[in-house]
N, C-alpha and C positions, 0 to 999 in steps of 0.2 A: 304257503303256510310254513313258517319256520319250524323245523323239526331237528333241533341241534343234537338231540340225543341220537338220532339215526345217522346224522352226518359224522358224528364222532365214531360210531361203529364202522362206517365206511372208511374212515381215515386209518384204521388199524391195519398193520401189514398183513396181506394175504394175496396169494396169486389169483384167487377167484373170489368174486363177490357175487352171490346169487340172491336175487330179490324176487320173491314169489308171492303173489297175492291176487285176489279177485280184481276185476276191472274196477276202476274208480278208487283204488286205495292209494293213488299218488306215487306209483313206482317210477314212472318216467320223469315226473316233476322233481322227485327226490334226487335221482341220478343227475338230472340237468343242473340242479343247484350245486351238487357236489363237484361236477366236472367244471363248472364255471369258476369255482374257487381254484381248482387245479390249474386251469388255463391262465388264470390271473397270476399264478405263481410261476408260469413258464413251462408247464407240463403239456405235452402234446396229447390230444384227445381225439379219437376217431370213432364215429358212430357207424355201425354197419347194419343195413337193413336185410341183406341177403347173406345168410351165414354158411352158404354152401362151401365156399372156399376158405373158411375161417382158419383151419390149420396152416395153410399157406400164408394167410395174412399175418398170423402171429409170427411165423418164421421170418417173414420179410420186415417186420416192424422194428424200429429202433426203440429206445426207451420211451414208452407211451402207455396210455390207457385206451383199451378197446371196449366199446360198449355195443352190446347186441340187445336191442330193445324188445324184440319178440323172439324169445329163445325156446318157446314150448316145443317146437319140432326140430331142434338143433341136431343135424346129422353127425354121425361118427364121433360121439362123445369121447370115446377112448383116444381117438386121433387128436382131438382138440386138447385133451388132458396132457397127452404125450408132448405135443408141440409146446404147451404152456410150460411144461417141466423143463424143456430145453431152452426156454427164453426167460430167464429170471428177471430181465428188465422190462417185461410186459405184464400189466395188470389187466385182467379181463373182468368185465362186469356184464352179467346176463340177467335180463328181466323176463319173467314168465308168469303165466296164470295157474300153472299146475307144477307138480314136482318135476325137478330137472334131473334126468339121468346123468347129466354132466357133474353134478355134485358128487355122486357115488364114484364116477370115474376119476375125478380129481382126488378124492380121498384115497383111492387105490394107488394112485401115482405118488402119494405122500405129500401132496400139496396142502398148504394152509387154505382154509375156506372160511369165509364170513358169510353167514346166511341170514337174511331178513325175511321173515314170513308174514303172512296176514296179521298174525297176533301182534307183531311189533309195529307193523305199518299203520294200524288203526290209530287215529289221533286221540290224544288225551283230552279230557274237558278243558284243562288249562290251555292246551294248544288251540282248541276251537275258539275259546274266548279271546286268545291273543290275536287270532286271525280275523275274527269277525265281530269282536266286541261281546258284551254280555247279553245282547238282545236275543233271548230265547235259546241260547247255546246249550244250556243244561238239558232242556227238553230235546233239542235236536241230537245232542250227543247220546242221550238215553235211547233215542229211537234208532239211531244209526250205528251206535257203538263206535263211533269215530271213523266210520266209512266215508272217505272225504267227498267224493263226487255226489253221492246222495245227500250228504249233509249240506253241500253247497246249493244243491237244487232246492232243498227245504228252506234254506236261509234266503235265497233269492226269490222265492215264490211270494206272490202278493198276500196269500192267506195261509195259515197253518194247514188247512185241508188241502189246498192246492199243492203245498210243498210235500205233504205225505203221498199224494197221488203221483206227483212227478217223480219222486224218489222210487216208488214202487214200480212205475212204468219203466224206469231205467233198468232196475234190477230184473224185471221180466224180460226185457229186450236183450240184455248183454250177458246175463248169468244163467237164467233157467234153461234157455235153449241149448246151451253147451254142456249141461250136466249129463253124465251117464244116465241111462234109463232107470237103473235100479236106484241110484241116489236121488234122482228127481222124484220118483214115485214115492220113496220113503219120506222125502222132505215134504211133499204135498200133503201126506197123511198127518205128519207130525207137526205141521205148521199150525194145526188147530190146538195144540197143547202148549201151555205156557205156565209152569216149566214142563219140560219133558222128563218123565220119570221111567224107572224100569217097567211100571205097569203100562205106560203108553207104548213103550217099545215092544213089550210082549203082545199086546193087542194088535198093534200095527204089523206084527210079523217081522220086526227088524232085529237081525242078529247082531252079535258084537262087532263084526267087522264092518257092516254097514253103518252101525251106530258110530263107530270111530270116524268114518268118512263124513258123516253128518256133523260131528263135533269139529272136525277140521274145517268143514264149510262154515260153521257158526264162528270159527276163530278168524275167518277171512281168507282161508286157503281155498283152492279149487276143489280138492278132495284129498283124502288121507294120503300121507307120505311126507309132505313138508311139515316140519315142526314135530314130527314123531320119530325122526331118524337122527342119529348123531352126526354132527358136522366134522367130528374127528373120530378116527377109529377108537372104539372103547368108551365113548362118552358123548355128552351133549356139548354144544359150543360153549366153552367156559366164559365167553364174553357176553352171552345172551342175557344172563341174570334173570332168566324166566324159564318156567317149566314149558314143555312142549305144547301144553294146552293153554298157555297164557292167553288171556283175552276171551276165552270162552265164557259166555254169560252163565253164571250159576244163579239159579233161583233161590231166593231167600225170603222168608216170611209167609209162604204158603206150603203146607206139607204136601209131599208128593205121593204119599202112600207107598213108597218103595223103600229102598235102603239108604236113602239120603243123598244119592248121587244124582240129584236133579240138575238139569242144565237147560239152556234155552237158545233159540235162534234169535238173531237180532230182530227187532220188531219190524224194520224195514223189509227184511227178507221174508218174515212171516206174512206181511201185507201182500207182498208180491205173489207168494205161494197160495195164499187163500183166494186172492182174486183169480189166479190161474185155475184153481180147482173148481171154484164156483162157476167159471165160464165154461169149463170142459164138461163137468158133471154136476149140475145144480143140486141134485139130491144128496150128493155124497157128503158135504160138510155136516148136515144134520145127522146122517147115518153114523159117521165117525164119532161125533160128539156123543151120540147115544151109547155106542159101544164103550167109549172111554168112561162115561158116567157109571155104567153098570159095573165095570171092572174095578174102578176106583172105590165104589161103594163096598164091594165085596172085599177089597183089600184094606178096608178101614180108613179111607181117606175121604170123608164126607164133604169137606170144603171143595176141593177140586171137583168131586162128583157133582155137587150142586151147580157149580159154574158150567160144566159141560151140559148138564141137563137143561139148564136155562138157555144155553146157546143153541141147543137142539129144539127148543120150544116144545119139549116133550113134557107136558104138564103132569100126566100121571107119574112119570118117572121122577119128576121133581118133587112131587108129593111123597113118593116112596122114600126119597133121600131124607126128607124131613121126618117122616114117621119112624125111620130107622135110627136117625142120629140127630134129631132136633136139639136135644140137650147139649151135645158136643158142639154143634153149630153156635148155640147161644153163649156158651161159657168160653169156648176156645177159638172159634172161627167166625166171629161176628162180622169181620170184613167180607168173608165168603157168603155169609147169610144175607148181608145187605145187597151184595152184588147179584146173588141168584134170585132173591125173592122181592127185592125192591122194584117199585114201579112196574108191577105186572100189568098186562093189558086188562082193562076194567072187567071184561067178561070172564076172565079166567077164575077168580076166586068164587064167582057165582057157579060156574060150571064144575069146578073141582073143589069141593068143600074143604078138603084137607089142606088147601093152600091159604085158607083165610087167616089162620093163626100165624104162620111165618111171615105172610104179607104184613099183618099188623106189627109183628116184631121188627121187621125191617123198617117200617115207617117210623116206629118209635125210637129205634136205635139211631136213626139219622136226625131225629127232631128233638131228643131230650138229652140233657146232660148226663154223663155217666154216673153210676152209683145207685143209691137206693131209690132215687126218684125214677130212674129208668126201670128198675125192678118193679116198683109199684105201678107204674104205667103199663108195663107188660102184663103183670098179674091181672089188673083190671080189664085190660083189653082181651086177654086170654079167657078170662071168665065170662065176659060178655059174649065174645065170639064163639066160645066153646059150649055154651049151654045147649044150643041146638044139637050140636054134635054129640054131646054127652047123653041127651035124651034119646037120640037115635041109637047110640051104642046100647043103652040100657034095654031097648026094646028087642035087641038081637040076643037070641038064646045062646047059651054056652058061656065059656069063660070070658072075662073082660079082655079087651085088646090092650096092647101097649098104649095106644092112643088114649083109651079111657083112663088108664092109670096116670098118664100125663095130665089129663084134664082134672082128675081128682086131686092130684097133688098141687096143681096150679090153684084149684079152689081153696086149698088150705093156706097157700101163700097169700092169696088175696084176702081171705078173712083175717089172717094174722096181721097183715099190713094195715088193715082197717081197724085193728084192735079188738076184733070179735074172737077172742081166745077160746070161749066155750064152743063156739061153732067150728072153729079150727080144730079143737081137740076131738069133736065129734066126727069131723071129716077124717082125722088121723085114725080113729077107731075103725071107721068104715074101710079106710085104705088097708088097715092091718088085716081085716077080715078077707079082703079081696086078694091080698098077697099070700095068705096062708096056703101052703101047699103048691106054690107056683114057682119054686126055685128053678126048675128046668126050662120053663117056657117064657120067661120074661127077660128081655134084654138087660144084662146085669146093671148097667149104669142107670137105666130107668128105675129098677127096683131100689138101688142105692139112693138115688136122688129122692124118690118118693118117701122112703123111710126117713131120710134126712129132714124133709119138710115136716113129717110127723113129729120127729124128735124136737124140732125148733118150736112147733106149736105146743107141745107138751111142756117144754121148758118155760116158754113165756106164759103158759097157763098156770104155772106154778107146781107142775108135777115133775120134780127133779128125778126121782128113781125111774119113772117110766120113760123120761127123756133119755137117761143114760142108756137104758135097755134098747130103745129104738135107734139111738145113735150108734151103739155097738153093732147092731144088726145091720145098719146102713154101711158101716165100715167093712163088715164081713162080706157084704155083697159087692163091695167096690175094690177091695184091697189088691186084687190081681193087676189093677191098672197101676203101673209104676208112678206115673206123674199125671195127674188130672186135677183140675180145680175142685171138682166135687169131692174127690177123695181127700184132698188137702183141707177143704172146708169142714168135712165131717170130723177130721182128726182135730182141727183147731176148735171146733165147738166142744168136743169131748174134753179137750185140755181145759177149756174155760169152765165147763160144768164141775170138773174136779178142782180146779184152782180156786174157784169162787167159794168152795166149802172148806178149803184148807187141806185138801188131799194132794199135797204138793208132789208126792212121789209119782202118783198116777198122772198128775198134770204134766210133769216133766216127760214122762213116757209118751204121752199123746203129742207133746210139742216136738219130740224127736220124730215121731211118725209124720207129723205135719211137714217138717223139713224134708223128709224123704219123698213126699209126694208133691211138694210145691212145684207149680209150673205157672207160667204167665196166664193170667185169666182175663187180660184186656179189661173190658168195662166192669167185670166183677172183681177186679183185683182188690179193691178197698174192702168189699164185704168178706172176701176170703182171708185177708190178713188181719182184719180187726179183731176177731175172737182170739187169734194166736197172740197178738200184742197184748191184749187185756190179760190173757192167761199168764203170759210171761211177766207182766207187771205185778200181778198177785203173787206169783212165786218169788220174784225178786224182792218185793216188800216183806214177805215172810222170812226171807233170808237176810233181811236188813242190807240188801244191796242197793243203796240209794241211787247210784248213777244208773244202774241197769233199769230200775223201776221207773225213773224219771224219763229215760230214753224211750222205753216202750210206751209210756203214757203219751208222750209226744207224737209218737208214730201212730198211735190209736186215735188221734184227734179226729172227731167226726166232721168230715168235710162236706157232708150232705145235710146235716141237721135233722135227718129222719131215721137214722140207723136204729133198728129194732133193739139193739144191745145197749142202748144208752143207759139203762139202769145199772148194767154191770160196769160201764165206764164210770159212773158216779161211785159205785162201791169201790172200784180199784183206786180211784182218786181219794177216796175217804181213807182207805188203808194207808196210803202214802202220807196223807196229811197228819194222820194221828201220830206218826213217828218222826217225819221229816219236814212237813210243810206247815201251813197255817190253817188250823181248823176253822177259823172264822171265814177265810176266803173259800175254803172247801164247802162250808155250809152255804154261803151265797151261791156257789156253783151248783150245788144240788138243788137249790130252790129255783135257779134259772132253768136248769135242765127239766125239772118237773113241770114248770110253767110252759115251756116250749113243746113238751110232749105229753099232753094230758093223758092220764092212765085211769082205768076204771078202778073205783074203790075196791080194796080187798084183793086186787090182782097182784101179780108178782112185782110189777114195777112200783106200785104203791107201797108194797111191803118192804122192798129193797130201799127205797128213798126214805121211808119212815125210820128204818133201822140205822141208815146213815145219819139222819138227822139226830137220832138219839145219841149215837156214839160221838158225834161231833159236839153236841151240846154238853154231854158228860165231860169231854176233854176240856171244854171251856168253863166247866163248873156251873153251868146254867141249870140247876136242878129243878127250878120251878117250871121251865119250859119242857124239860124232860117229863116232869110229873104230869103236865097237861097232855103231852103226846101219849104217854102210856095209858093214861085214864081214857083217852079218846079211842085207843086201840082196843081196849077191853082186855079182860083176863084170859080170853081164849085165843088171842092172836099168837101165831106160832113163832113170831120173831122176838117177842118181848122178854124171854127168859134171861138172856145175858144182860141187856140194858137194865132191867128191873133189879137183878141181883147186884149190879154195879151201883145202881142208884142208892140201894140201901147201904151198901158198903161206904160210899162216899158221904152219905148223910150221917154216918156213925151209928148205924143199926146192924152190927155184925150178926146178931142172931137171925134176923129176918134175911140178911144176905146169904148167910150159910144155908139156911133152909131152902131158899129159892134155888140157889146153885146146886145143892145136893139132890133136890127133887128132879131137876132137868138134866143133869150131867150125863146120865146113862139112859136117857129116853131114846128109843130106836130112831126117831127122826132127827136127833141132834147131830149136827155136822162135826167133822173133826176139829175145825177151828173153834167152834163154840164149845165143844167138850173141854178143850184145853183151857179156854177163858173161864169156864164155870169151875173147873178144878182149882185154878189159880185163885179165883174169888173165894171159893170155899176154904183154901189154905189161908188166905188173909183173914177171913172172918174167924177161923178157928184160932189164929194167932192173937187177934184182938180179944178173943174171949178167954185167953189163957189156956189153950189146949195145944201145946206144941206138938204132941204126938199126932193129933189129927192133922194139924197144919203140915208137918213133915210128910205125912202119908199122902195127902192130897197134892202137895207140891211135887213129890217124887213121881206120882202117877201122871201129872201134867208134863213134868219134864221128860218122862219116858215117851209119851206120845209126841211131844215136840221134837225129840231126838229122832224118832222114826220118820217124821215128815220133813225134818230140817227147818222147822219154823222157829227161828231165833227170836223173831219179833214177839213171840208169846212172853218172853221174859221182860219186855218193856211195858207190859200191861199192869204191873204193880209199881208202887213207889220204890225208888232204887234202894233206900235203906231197908225196907222190909224184904225186898227181893234178895239182897245180899245176905241178910240174916238167914233166910230160908235156904238159900243155896249153900251157904257155909255149913249149916247143920246137916244138910242132906248130902254133903260131900260132892256137890256138883260144880265143876269148874266152868264158869261163865265164858263164853266166847268174847274176845275184845271188842267185837262189834256191838255186843249188848251193852258193854260198860261205857261205850262212847256215844250211845244213842239216848236221847232224853226219854223219860217215861211217857207213855201215851196218855195217862190220866193223872190228875192230881191226887194227893193223898186224902184230902177232905174237901168238901164243898158244903155250902150253906143252902138250906131250903127255907125260903122266906114264906112264913104263913101269916095270914091276916085273919082277924075276926070278921064276923058278918058285918058289924057296924063299920070297921075299917074299910071293908070292901065297898060299902055304900058311900062312904065319904070319898074314897078314891075315885069311884065313878062320877060322882058329883064334881070332883075337882077338875075333870076333863071339860066340864061345861061352864063352870063358874070360877071366878078369880079370887074371891075373898070369902071369909068365914060367914059374913052376913048373908051373902047370896046362897051359900050352901045351907045355912040355917033355915032360910025361907023355903028353899027347894025341898028339904028333907023333913020339915016341921020338927026341927030339933033345936033345943035351946042353944043360943050363941056360945055360952060357956062350955057346953058339952062338945059342940063342934070344935072349939079351940083345943080342948083336951084330946079329942080323936085325931086332930091334925098333928099335934105334937107327937103322939104315940105312933101315928103312921110315918112321920118323917124319921122317927128313931128307928123303926123297923127297917126302913128302906135305906137308912144310913145317909140321909140328906137333911137339909135345913130349909129348903125353899120349894115352892110349887113346881116350877119348871123342872128342877133336878129330880124331884119325886116322880113326876110323870114319866121322865126319861127313863128312870131306873125301873119303874114299874112296867113300862113297855118292854124293856129289855128282858125282864124276868117273865114276861107273858102273863102278868096279872090283870091286864085290861082285856075286856071282851074284844074278840077279833084279832088279838095279837098272838 
């Protein structure tokens, strides 16, 4: 194998070149390649097998290179170093499998030393590919970490399994037997861990010194010493370009439950050690896996704990891991969950009931696409599989268990995802009763997650104040965890709850909290970030930050088609469209979203969508369709106050607009954004009625509220001429962003009204093409039909049948439109 990087190191001037590494790392082959180049250039090279008389050989040699291929037991290192110091024309190369005392002796003699250790001898992926081609070399390198002879055995084997076996057999034969007893014993115990963490070291009884020897073994050295000592007095070899532990495998991607200093043995070495341990003491692997699992669970590392419990086939222990940290496994350690609970023996879930739910979760996580569909499948499976467990728990006297709280909250999720918000809210109320007074005996994240599900159920059920209360309690239960997807999700939902109502100061606070707790959530990542992006889009739109609002809306695109928060996405896009986008396109988007996600009449989703329809139709000047929408909602609908007041204002009915706005502006349930809008409508109505004092008062109160929330967009809700007059009289300097943004609504719009007879003629016009047919169908005189058609066309602003029908449909004047 060509390893030019190492040949270049050997070419550098030095009296002693020490090459130390495990068997099979290519030490002899490397030196042979280097000396062939020297001989081709005319340099004399001598290979010595018996190094007993090495000092004399050095003294007698002329200008040459002397190679000692097996220098582990080199006698009289100080004498060799002294002879080398007296013969500057001689270069000595010594290969060994463990640290060479000659290196220290040469340094004491003031000689230059070049040292290559196992960490540098291991081949790189590119070197493996250059030697053997691309076939399987990546997997081979990962398994051997560049350990050459085991890699060659794997590549030359007929099958991958044969290759792994041959490589492990080689390592057992040439490496394990030669290890010191303490190193070998520790390695046998720790081979079951991948990665090796401080928790594993503590359980295995391995101290710092022995751990360093194992790390050196992992790096390709025989044991500690090589690679951790300087090759020059006062420092490391300046030519190495690597740290003493270069090449040591560092685990990444699975938490170790320790201080972050996780590392691992090469897989080929682990295979050999595990085979050795199982052959010598068949019961020991399971026993050590069990010990590691318990210690890691206690240390807060449920992912590795679950893997060890599975390897031990200790099903009650595996169930304990799930019951203690199932939520963490679901949200943060889904890979560990699948590895530990996937494909359990068929009998196990029947014998250990607590393993049914995680087994179902593992199966779903491997067979469903990530996102909401996965969550919906999990919730349905958990509810179906958990009903029997829940009934059993309810029959047990005393306080409910953590498992029961999990099942109750999963039931809320399942009902919510099925659109049964009343049942979900009832479940939330029951959960609240169960949690009362249980602050000290419930795992904090279980409590936080359960309260979070209650908050979402209350929100989607339309009870915003209770949702905020439950969400705040959820955060209080979880905030001690610095970075956790559940904590981040709670904060994001609270940000959205406030941003959607126009409470932008509170929304910005919770967005900052979300950022502090944000952490990778794997398959839940979309669900965690969605409410945060929607909240940020609302805030940016209120501040007239067009670019930021658009960016957050793009990031909040629903890539699952089933996100529960789709009504809030419609609302955020509506707010953007009113000031920056196309209201007509936004209206079509709202209609598509509502059609794709049917919502129960009167529920939160229906109310939000109807409010968005009304606002967009008002922006388009379509008063007839707004009139139809408001009449269908009825006078008691809680969302109609602002659209109704604006409807009257645009129609030219300032008295009715002012009355509607004034009656609703200070109602307790009115949101901050709606209060600002109602006050501005009241100001516009008063101005139209010739009451500048009332207009200025209402405008000033709206401006004060807007200033506290930073809601610049509120000033675009009025025609720019009227807005500028009110601002000037009130002494309010408008932000340049307000002046450069178009008004959200027109100054006036027309409501087209038809008489009862005109309505009848219009309906008949959809089925008949001429006056004679309409006359016959309505039993009306032809001349009278002609008169009604002319008046109908005049009202609609058209002169022909097709144009009249098109205009009538756009205005919503035809049944079903």
